[in-house]
C-alpha positions in Angstrom: 3.3 -3.2 40.4 6.9 -2.5 41.9 9.4 -4.9 43.4 11.1 -4.1 46.4 14.4 -6.3 47.0 16.5 -5.1 50.2 20.3 -5.5 50.1 22.8 -4.8 53.2 24.8 -1.4 52.7 28.1 -3.2 53.4 27.7 -6.1 51.0 28.9 -4.3 47.8 28.0 -5.0 44.4 28.5 -8.5 44.7 26.6 -9.5 47.8 23.2 -11.0 47.7 20.0 -10.6 49.7 19.5 -10.7 53.5 18.9 -14.0 54.8 20.5 -16.5 52.3 21.1 -19.8 53.4 24.9 -19.7 52.6 27.4 -17.7 51.1 27.9 -18.6 47.4 30.3 -16.9 45.3 30.2 -16.3 41.3 31.8 -19.6 40.9 29.7 -21.7 42.9 32.0 -21.7 45.8 30.8 -20.4 49.3 32.4 -17.1 50.1 33.4 -15.7 53.5 31.2 -12.8 53.9 28.0 -15.0 54.4 26.1 -13.5 51.9 25.1 -14.8 48.5 27.7 -13.5 45.8 26.5 -12.2 42.3 28.6 -11.1 39.2 29.7 -7.6 39.0 27.4 -5.2 37.3 27.6 -4.8 33.5 25.6 -1.6 33.1 26.9 1.4 35.5 24.3 3.5 34.1 21.2 4.6 36.2 19.1 5.3 33.3 18.1 1.9 30.9 15.7 1.6 28.1 12.7 -0.8 28.7 12.0 -3.1 25.5 8.8 -4.2 24.9 8.6 -8.3 24.8 6.5 -8.2 21.5 9.3 -6.1 19.7 11.7 -8.7 20.4 10.0 -11.3 18.2 9.2 -9.2 14.9 10.5 -10.6 11.5 10.7 -7.0 9.9 13.3 -4.7 11.7 11.7 -1.5 10.1 8.5 -2.0 12.1 10.4 -1.6 15.2 10.7 2.2 14.7 7.0 2.8 15.1 7.1 2.2 18.9 8.2 4.8 20.9 9.4 3.7 24.4 10.7 5.9 26.9 13.7 5.5 29.1 13.2 4.0 32.5 15.0 5.1 35.3 16.3 2.9 38.5 16.6 5.3 41.5 18.0 4.3 44.6 15.6 4.7 47.8 16.4 6.0 50.8 18.4 3.9 53.3 15.6 1.7 55.7 16.2 0.8 59.1 19.1 -1.5 59.9 21.3 0.0 57.2 19.4 -1.7 54.2 18.9 0.4 51.0 15.9 -0.3 48.9 16.1 -0.3 45.3 12.8 0.4 43.1 12.4 -1.5 39.9 9.8 -0.2 37.0 6.4 -1.5 37.7 4.5 -3.0 34.7 2.0 -0.1 34.4 5.1 1.4 32.4 5.4 -1.5 30.2 1.4 -1.3 29.6 1.8 2.4 28.9 4.6 2.0 26.4 2.6 -0.6 24.6 -0.5 1.3 24.2 1.4 4.5 23.0 3.1 2.2 20.2 -0.4 1.0 19.3 -2.0 4.2 18.8 1.1 5.3 16.6 0.6 2.5 14.6 -3.0 3.1 14.3 -2.3 6.9 13.2 0.2 5.9 10.6 -2.4 3.1 9.3 -4.6 6.0 8.9 -2.6 8.5 7.4 -1.4 5.8 4.7 -5.3 4.7 4.1 -6.2 8.3 3.0 -3.5 8.6 0.3 -4.6 7.7 -2.9 -3.3 4.1 -4.3 -1.5 4.7 -7.5 -1.4 1.5 -9.6 1.7 0.2 -11.1 2.5 0.2 -14.8 3.4 -3.8 -15.9 6.1 -2.7 -18.2 8.0 0.4 -16.9 9.8 0.3 -20.4 6.6 1.2 -22.2 6.9 4.8 -23.2 5.9 6.6 -26.1 8.4 6.9 -28.7 8.6 8.0 -32.3 8.2 5.4 -34.9 9.8 5.4 -38.3 7.8 6.2 -41.1 8.6 7.9 -44.4 6.6 10.6 -46.7 3.9 9.3 -48.6 5.9 10.4 -52.0 8.2 7.6 -51.4 5.1 5.1 -51.0 3.7 6.8 -54.3 6.9 6.2 -56.1 7.6 2.7 -54.7 4.3 1.6 -55.9 4.1 3.1 -59.4 7.8 1.5 -59.7 6.2 -1.9 -58.6 3.5 -1.2 -61.1 5.2 -0.3 -64.1 7.4 -3.4 -63.5 4.6 -5.6 -63.4 3.4 -4.2 -66.9 6.8 -4.7 -68.1 7.3 -8.3 -67.1 3.9 -9.2 -68.3 4.9 -7.5 -71.9 8.1 -9.6 -71.8 6.4 -12.7 -71.1 3.7 -12.0 -74.0 0.7 -12.1 -72.0 0.1 -8.5 -71.7 -3.5 -8.0 -73.7 -3.1 -6.2 -77.0 -5.1 -3.1 -76.4 -3.1 -2.7 -73.1 0.3 -2.7 -75.1 -1.2 -0.2 -77.9 -2.4 2.1 -75.4 1.1 1.7 -73.3 2.7 2.4 -76.8 4.9 -0.7 -76.3 6.2 -2.5 -79.6 4.7 -5.7 -80.2 6.7 -8.8 -78.2 5.4 -12.5 -79.6 6.1 -14.5 -76.2 5.4 -17.9 -75.5 2.2 -17.3 -73.5 1.1 -17.9 -69.9 2.1 -21.5 -70.6 5.6 -20.7 -71.5 6.4 -18.2 -68.6 9.9 -18.8 -67.3 10.9 -19.0 -63.7 13.1 -15.6 -64.0 10.0 -13.9 -65.3 7.7 -15.2 -62.6 10.5 -14.0 -60.0 10.2 -10.7 -61.9 6.5 -10.5 -61.7 6.4 -11.5 -58.0 9.1 -8.8 -56.7 7.3 -6.0 -58.9 4.2 -6.8 -57.4 5.2 -6.9 -54.0 7.0 -3.6 -54.7 3.6 -2.4 -55.4 1.7 -3.6 -52.9 4.2 -2.3 -50.3 4.2 1.0 -52.1 0.5 1.6 -52.1 -0.5 -0.3 -49.2 1.5 1.6 -46.5 0.1 4.8 -47.6 -1.8 6.8 -45.2 -3.1 10.1 -43.9 -2.2 11.5 -40.6 -4.7 14.0 -39.0 -4.5 17.3 -36.8 -5.4 15.6 -33.0 -4.8 11.8 -34.1 -1.9 9.7 -33.5 -1.4 5.7 -34.5 0.2 3.3 -32.0 2.2 1.0 -34.3 2.9 -2.8 -33.1 4.5 -5.9 -34.8 3.7 -9.2 -33.5 2.6 -8.0 -30.3 5.5 -5.8 -29.5 5.4 -1.9 -29.5 7.2 -0.1 -32.5 6.4 3.2 -31.9 3.9 6.4 -32.1 3.3 8.6 -35.4 1.8 11.9 -34.5 2.7 13.5 -38.1 0.0 15.0 -40.3 0.0 14.7 -44.1 0.4 11.7 -46.4 2.8 9.3 -44.9 4.2 5.9 -45.9 3.8 3.2 -42.9 5.1 -0.2 -43.2 1.7 -2.3 -44.0 3.1 -5.5 -41.7 2.8 -3.1 -38.6 -0.6 -3.1 -36.7 -1.9 0.2 -36.4 -4.1 1.5 -33.8 -5.7 5.1 -33.9 -5.7 7.2 -30.8 -7.4 10.4 -30.3 -5.0 13.1 -28.7 -7.0 16.1 -28.6 -8.2 17.8 -25.3 -11.9 16.4 -24.4 -14.1 16.6 -21.7 -16.3 14.1 -20.2 -19.6 14.7 -18.2 -20.4 12.0 -15.9 -23.8 10.4 -15.0 -25.1 11.1 -11.7 -23.1 9.1 -9.4 -24.3 8.0 -5.8 -21.6 9.2 -3.1 -21.8 9.8 0.8 -20.4 12.6 2.6 -18.7 12.5 6.1 -21.7 12.1 8.3 -23.0 9.1 5.8 -25.7 11.0 3.8 -26.5 9.9 0.7 -25.6 12.1 -2.6 -25.9 12.2 -6.1 -23.0 13.9 -7.9 -22.1 15.1 -11.2 -18.6 16.0 -12.5 -16.9 17.6 -15.5 -13.4 16.0 -16.3 -11.2 17.6 -18.5 -8.6 15.2 -19.9 -6.5 14.1 -22.9 -4.2 11.2 -23.6 -0.6 12.0 -22.9 1.1 8.6 -23.8 -0.2 7.0 -26.6 1.5 3.6 -25.8 0.6 3.6 -22.2 -3.3 4.4 -22.9 -3.4 1.9 -25.8 -1.3 -1.2 -24.4 -1.0 -0.7 -21.0 -4.7 -1.0 -20.2 -7.6 -2.7 -22.0 -9.5 0.8 -22.3 -8.6 3.9 -21.2 -11.9 5.7 -21.3 -13.6 2.9 -19.3 -10.6 3.1 -17.0 -10.9 6.6 -16.7 -14.7 6.5 -16.0 -14.4 3.9 -12.9 -11.5 5.9 -11.6 -13.6 9.1 -11.6 -16.5 7.3 -9.7 -13.7 5.7 -7.0 -12.1 9.1 -6.4 -15.1 11.1 -6.2 -16.7 8.6 -3.5 -13.3 8.7 -1.8 -12.8 12.6 -1.7 -16.5 13.4 -0.9 -16.6 11.1 2.0 -14.0 13.3 3.8 -16.1 16.3 4.1 -19.6 17.3 5.4 -21.9 18.3 2.6 -23.3 21.2 5.0 -22.3 23.2 8.1 -25.5 23.4 9.9 -26.0 25.4 13.0 -24.9 24.0 16.0 -23.6 20.8 14.5 -20.5 20.2 16.2 -19.7 17.4 13.8 -19.5 19.8 11.3 -18.7 23.2 13.0 -15.1 24.4 11.8 -14.7 22.1 8.7 -14.7 23.1 5.1 -17.8 21.5 3.2 -18.7 20.3 -0.2 -20.5 23.6 -1.3 -16.8 24.9 -1.6 -16.7 23.7 -5.2 -13.2 25.1 -5.6 -11.6 23.2 -3.0 -13.8 20.1 -3.9 -12.3 20.3 -7.4 -9.0 20.5 -6.6 -8.9 17.6 -4.3 -10.8 15.5 -7.4 -8.0 16.6 -9.7 -5.2 15.6 -7.7 -6.7 12.2 -6.9 -7.9 11.5 -10.4 -4.3 12.6 -11.9 -2.5 10.3 -9.8 -4.9 7.5 -10.7 -4.9 8.2 -14.5 -1.0 9.2 -15.0 0.2 5.5 -15.1 -1.9 4.7 -18.2 -0.8 8.0 -20.2 -3.9 9.9 -19.3 -3.3 13.6 -18.4 -6.2 15.4 -16.1 -6.7 19.2 -16.4 -9.6 19.6 -14.1 -12.3 17.7 -12.3 -15.0 20.1 -11.5 -18.1 19.1 -9.6 -21.2 20.6 -11.4 -24.0 19.0 -9.0 -23.9 18.0 -5.7 -27.1 17.1 -4.1 -29.0 15.0 -1.7 -30.2 11.8 -2.9 -34.0 11.8 -3.5 -34.7 9.2 -0.4 -33.3 12.2 1.8 -33.4 15.2 0.0 -36.8 16.2 1.8 -35.3 15.6 5.2 -32.1 17.3 4.8 -34.1 20.3 3.2 -36.1 20.8 6.1 -33.1 20.3 8.5 -31.4 23.4 6.3 -34.5 25.8 6.7 -34.3 25.3 10.5 -30.5 25.9 10.5 -31.1 29.0 8.5 -33.9 30.1 10.9 -32.1 29.4 14.2 -28.9 31.3 12.8 -31.2 34.2 12.0 -32.8 34.0 15.3 -29.3 34.1 16.8 -28.3 37.2 14.5 -31.3 39.0 15.8 -31.2 38.4 19.3 -27.5 39.3 19.3 -28.5 42.4 17.7 -31.1 43.3 20.1 -29.2 42.6 23.2 -26.2 45.0 22.1 -29.0 47.6 21.4 -30.6 47.5 25.1 -27.0 47.3 26.5 -25.9 50.5 24.9 -29.0 52.1 25.6 -29.4 51.4 29.0 -25.6 52.4 29.5 -25.9 55.4 27.9 -29.3 56.7 30.1 -27.3 55.6 33.3 -23.7 57.2 32.4 -25.0 60.5 31.1 -27.0 60.7 34.2 -30.3 60.8 32.5 -32.2 58.4 34.9 -31.2 57.0 38.1 -32.0 53.2 38.5 -32.4 50.6 41.2 -32.1 47.0 40.3 -35.6 46.5 39.7 -36.3 49.5 37.7 -33.1 48.6 35.9 -34.6 45.0 34.9 -37.8 46.4 34.1 -36.4 48.6 31.6 -34.4 45.9 30.1 -37.3 43.8 29.4 -39.5 46.9 28.0 -36.5 47.5 25.6 -35.8 44.2 24.8 -39.5 43.4 23.9 -39.8 46.7 21.7 -36.2 46.0 20.0 -37.3 42.1 19.2 -40.8 43.3 18.2 -39.4 46.0 16.0 -36.7 43.5 14.1 -39.8 41.0 13.8 -41.7 43.4 11.9 -38.8 44.1 9.1 
């Protein structure tokens, strides 16, 4: 609805509307012209921008960019009778249209954001695999052997080493005071030699191809070991073995729905491996269980975007790709699952659907619908071929002057040829 205000042409910018009670200036003092004065215009441009009211009270200034508001032009109308000029102000319909456009734009942005896969955040961004400090196995064997020899020598020094062991070791006889007379220095030497033997032999480990250890000390990550062969690892560290080989996992039949809401039964094959052992072990409780849950969620989300079949005459699935395109579906599943598994250190190589079929409760009905669609498509192709053949035959006969036909004869010939050609196609 537009509002019209009439101003006399000689009043200027400071004049008021016709019929005012008395002249009042900008300072509240009546003026000599007999019209109510108003302050001079501050905006001299004829084009102004209209701001919806709901944008003035937003807390987030970034959200104001979502509304697209067009400029509103204030035009001067023609001069009316009596020398009065009419000024048209914008109606409330433009405000409603701007608000509707802003709401539609926000809805499209929300739908686009909802289709993007959500990527979980890693709690500790600094949790990245790094190499742990380990020693060759020979160092552990050497340290353990020195500790064991030290224990034997201390016991011989204290005189508590059995006589057969002394003769076997070839040590000279040494008459100590016995267990009751072991001095403090001898106890300290025995403890040190025993600790050295325990640390030397207790830290020995064997690294295998395709395996890794994740080491932690009192809950703190200390590194990962991917080396093979005999190694020495600090026995105080907690070791967790992780398989880093390339693996595949075939899922059980999972329930899903297509874009039309038809129930499906899906089986996928996932090829994956652990890329970051630290995240796969410490960032999630069980990375294999996490991967299974992500596979089910990603499969349900991707399959719900496409129809299972493009039936004949179905406008809903007419020109859209279907779930029968295994390559396209596999690529979409791979991208979605890779985004979900990357924060936990799991690398996804491929996710391929091995079976996509209708659920048992709707399989019979969808099979009948598919057969009907194929039959209708076949009938259309046959009918198109027959019509083209009849048209070509009639055109050749009349163009070459072999027959002269009026409208009635032409219709009869077309009818007879159509029946003959269609019967011939049906017998094939």
